[in-house]
C-alpha positions as CSV (number, residue, x, y, z in Angstrom):
1,M,-47.2,10.5,-14.5
2,E,-45.0,8.6,-12.5
3,N,-42.1,8.7,-15.0
4,E,-42.2,12.6,-15.5
5,T,-41.5,13.0,-11.6
6,L,-38.8,10.9,-11.5
7,I,-36.8,12.8,-14.4
8,N,-37.3,16.3,-12.4
9,H,-35.4,14.7,-9.5
10,E,-33.1,12.6,-11.2
11,A,-31.9,16.6,-11.9
12,P,-28.0,16.9,-10.1
13,P,-27.8,18.5,-7.1
14,F,-26.3,21.6,-6.5
15,G,-22.7,19.9,-5.2
16,K,-22.5,17.9,-8.3
17,Q,-22.4,20.9,-11.0
18,M,-19.1,21.2,-12.9
19,L,-17.4,24.4,-14.6
20,S,-16.4,24.0,-18.2
21,F,-12.8,25.3,-17.9
22,V,-12.4,22.7,-15.2
23,T,-14.0,19.8,-16.4
24,S,-12.1,20.3,-19.9
25,F,-9.1,19.2,-17.5
26,G,-11.4,16.4,-16.4
27,I,-12.0,17.3,-12.5
28,Q,-14.9,17.4,-11.3
29,V,-15.9,20.4,-9.1
30,F,-17.8,19.6,-5.8
31,V,-19.4,21.8,-3.4
32,N,-18.6,21.3,0.3
33,N,-19.4,24.3,2.7
34,M,-19.2,21.9,5.7
35,A,-15.2,21.0,4.7
36,C,-14.1,24.4,3.1
37,I,-14.9,26.8,5.6
38,S,-13.2,27.5,8.5
39,N,-12.5,30.4,10.6
40,E,-9.3,32.0,11.6
41,W,-8.1,34.7,14.2
42,K,-6.7,37.8,11.6
43,Q,-5.5,40.9,12.9
44,Y,-7.5,43.5,11.8
45,R,-6.2,46.7,13.7
46,F,-2.5,48.1,13.0
47,P,-0.6,50.9,14.3
48,K,0.2,53.9,12.2
49,S,4.1,53.4,13.1
50,K,6.2,50.9,11.1
51,K,8.3,49.9,13.6
52,K,8.8,46.2,14.7
53,R,8.6,47.0,18.8
54,I,5.4,48.5,18.3
55,R,4.0,46.6,15.6
56,K,4.8,43.5,17.8
57,K,3.2,44.8,21.0
58,W,0.5,45.2,18.6
59,S,0.0,41.9,17.6
60,K,0.0,40.8,21.2
61,R,-3.2,42.1,22.2
62,N,-6.1,40.1,21.7
63,V,-8.4,43.7,20.8
64,N,-6.6,43.7,17.1
65,F,-8.1,40.7,16.5
66,R,-11.3,39.0,15.1
67,M,-12.7,35.7,14.0
68,Q,-13.2,35.7,9.8
69,E,-14.4,33.2,7.4
70,V,-11.6,31.7,5.4
71,H,-12.8,30.0,2.1
72,K,-10.2,27.3,0.9
73,V,-10.4,24.8,-1.9
74,I,-9.5,21.3,-1.5
75,M,-8.0,19.6,-4.2
76,L,-7.8,15.6,-4.5
77,K,-5.3,15.0,-7.2
78,A,-5.5,10.7,-7.3
79,E,-9.2,11.2,-7.8
80,N,-9.3,14.3,-9.7
81,K,-11.8,16.1,-7.7
82,M,-11.9,19.6,-6.3
83,Y,-13.9,20.6,-3.0
84,V,-14.9,24.1,-3.0
85,S,-17.4,26.4,-1.1
86,Q,-20.5,27.8,-2.3
87,K,-19.0,31.3,-2.4
88,T,-15.9,30.1,-3.8
89,F,-18.2,28.4,-6.6
90,Y,-20.2,31.3,-7.7
91,K,-17.3,33.3,-7.8
92,L,-15.5,30.6,-10.2
93,E,-18.7,30.9,-12.4
94,E,-18.3,34.5,-13.0
95,L,-14.8,34.0,-14.3
96,P,-14.5,34.3,-18.4
97,Q,-15.4,30.6,-20.4
98,A,-12.4,29.9,-22.0
């Protein structure tokens, strides 16, 4: 019975899963939200006018900006590893398999 419980715990955690199209190149995919998600200020309101002077004035106002989550991919070529966020990992899984 103890051997059965050990087998259940030997399953790789979520972050150790690898995608088939990436592993064909020898690259391992790891899920790490702490390293791959950051917040950035992005302008979400823009003026109707396309004049450079007015757009410049709008870009100076803090009211036109908000904080948005940015999901990044960290690639370590020397170690053949790729770190992605959980959201990016799900998008990669939805891609058609080659």
